[in-house]
Phi, psi and omega in degrees: 000129179288148178282136174302137169271121180251134182218163173291143177299157178224153180309328181286355178276352182318302188291314185290328177288320176299316182291323178298310179303316176294322180294327183263002186307138175193149177292355174301325184225348183259142180255357176242159173296160180294152178294144173242152176299147357283136186288141173292154174296144177294307180274144182230180176296330180280323183229101178264188180307319186289348176270008184234140167251136186246139179251137178236143170234125179054036178078005177252136178288123181235005177177173177204161166227140186254127182238130178211189177266139180293329174213166176273011185280140180292330179292349178250007187292348180273006179244142169243155181227137173286120184239026172158134176218125180224140175226134178301141186307315182296341181260358183291145179083010182241018170083014183288313178299320178294315181294323177293315178300317179295322181294320179296319179297312180298319180293318177300318178298312182301327180281358180091012177290149176253349182211154179223139182225172178198166173238137178221146179287140187300332181274358183268073183301316180300316177296321179297319180294320176299309183301314179296323180291342180256015171099002178281142176235150179293121177250357176176154179227134172254097186297136177052039189287334184230145170251111187240112180063033178085005183241133173278131190234137176287149172257118185255123180263127182225155180195172175199158174278155177226000000 
């Protein structure tokens, strides 16, 4: 099985990443309803191409991770936060999510961060297992924080030192 190739996002990834997001949409990991045409741009003023690491397998884009600051405060500038991670259904189970998460940790470290955090929905067991296997620990739970598809779902806060 080939190793995923991880690279920094580029403006030309806009369309393929938008399609990927729409293709994998599910309340398993999303807290908003699916986008409807006309679609919002994938890259925004807040999160541009350089805030994304993109995974390729066999030259095809199969996933991404978005890395940002949890707040705009200077007192919080030593922390980075995973603010999105997506893997195409056909590429799951091939180490893409793990490679993206490891690349995000390495990039956060390169940027001088001392800590990395993320939020994950309580019922997203596969993602939670991946994060735990990479050293993330549960640091807090907001019970029933979201109502998704008629069900109340916990928001789980996880983090680790880097």
